[in-house]
N, C-alpha and C positions, 0 to 999 in steps of 0.2 A: 510497475513494481520495479523495483531495485534492491539487486541485492547479489551475491556469489551464485550463480548456479551449479548448484549441489545440492545430494538427496535428501538435506536436512530442512529443504525448501519445498514449499506445496505448490510448484508453479503449475503443477497438470491440474488442481482443482482451480486456477485461476483459469486458466486455457478452457475448461470444460465449462463453468460459469460464463465464459464469454460465450462459449458457441451455443448456451443455453439462450443466452440474449438475443443471441443471434440470428435464432432460427423461430424466436418468439417475436420479434422485433425486425425484421426484413427491411423496413423503409427507413429504420435509423441508419447513422451514418456513423457507425462506432467502430474504434481500431483501438490496439488493445497495446501498449507501448511497454517493452520490458526490457529494463537497465541492467548490465551486468557478465559477466564472463564467468566460464567455469565448465565442469566436468559433464554437466548434463544439457549443454546450449545443444549440440547435434540431437541428442534426443527429444529434446524439446520442439526443436525446429522440423523434425518429422514428423512428432506427433502433431503439430498444427497445420502442417500441410496435411497431415492425414483426413482431417477435419476439414478439408478444403477451407483451411482458415489464411491460407498461406498469403494472400492478398490485404486480412484485413490486422496481424501479426506481428507488429516488427520488431525484432531483436537488435538494441544499438549498440550492444557490446560494453566495454568496459569505459566508462565516462568519468573523464577529470573534471577538475572543481567548480570550473565557468561553466561548460558543458551538462554537469549535471543539474545547476542551478536552473539553467535554460529548458533541460528537460520536464524538471517539476513542474517550472512555468506555465510550461504548455499542457500539462496536464487541469482535466477536469476534477478528476477524483483518483485518490491515491489509495491502493489494494495492496494487503502486505500477506502473503499465503505463506506460513510456514508451518513447520512443526513443533516448533521451540526456539526461545530465544534466553539470552542470558538482559542482553540492553539492545534495543535494535536501534542504531546508526541514521537507518532508512525511515524509520520514524519519526526519529527527533526530527528528523529533514523536512520530514513531507508536514508533520505538525506545525515548525518553524515558518513553512510556507504559506500558510494556512488551508491547505488542501482539506476538503472533507477525506478522513480515514477510513476506510473498511480491513478488519485483519481478523486473522483465526482468534481462537476464544483460547489460547493456549499460556503455561506460563512464560516469563520472559514478554507476554504483549498485554495481556490482561492488568498487567499492573500500571503500562501507560494508557490504555487507551480506558477512561473511565469519566466519570461526570458530566458525559454530553458533548466529551470532545473527538469521538468515532464512536461507530458499531464495528458487534464484534460477530461473526457468525460460527456456527458450532465448524471444529477440524473435517476435516476432507466432504465437507458437504458444501458440494458444487449448487445443489439448487438453493441451497440458505444462501450462498455468497451470491449468486445473482437475483436471488430475492431482496438481500441489502442491498445491491448495486442500482436496483432497478428504481427503489423507494426513494435513492440519492437523486438520480436521475430524475425522476416525476417529481418529485416535491423539494422546489427552489430553496421555498422557506427553509426545510430543513435539510440544505445542503448548504444554503448561508449561514446557521448557527451550526454546524458543525464546524464548517470553514472556521466562524470567528472564537466558538470554543478552541480549538485546537491550537490558533495563533496564540491565543493567553494561555492555554496549558503549555505552552512549550518557554514562553516568557516564563510563568512564575515559577517553571520547574526544572527548564534545561539552559536556559539563558546564561549569559557568564556571571551576571551579576547576582543571579541567583543559586548557581554553584558556590559562589565567592561566600557570601553570604551564611550557605549551610555549612561549607568548612570551618567559617569561623565561629558559628555556633556549636561545632563538633568541638572545634579544638579548647572552646572556652569552659565547657564542659569540667 
């Protein structure tokens, strides 16, 4: 996940879901990567440490444009845990990279993740999130489908060409 580390994001549910998966599948070599900076960084780091995850959860700090692209390219799945959004640049970026996206079923996200371009989980429900992550990890066909749909959704809805066309339609009304 990449975001500001603040209280309106739900990084704890992400860490809890990751913890569930680590205990359920100890043979998997999984890591959790969180990019961003903010007021909750220290408490999130402490929380991950308290769960014994300090060797598996990596906090990358605030990333510049080229580092962010490399960060997203390094991921197998993009998970976005939040209590609400207006319009998430982070989700748009993950979609544009063709990542399978799993996100909170909240306003500002559920309108972006639909029609097979990602999966939504019940907010604050670490078990549901862990289940959705596991589905994508185990089902390569699902992961590939989500990847293709996410990229196409980004092109159709968030690309420069798409936005210019939508503005032109609006102005011509």
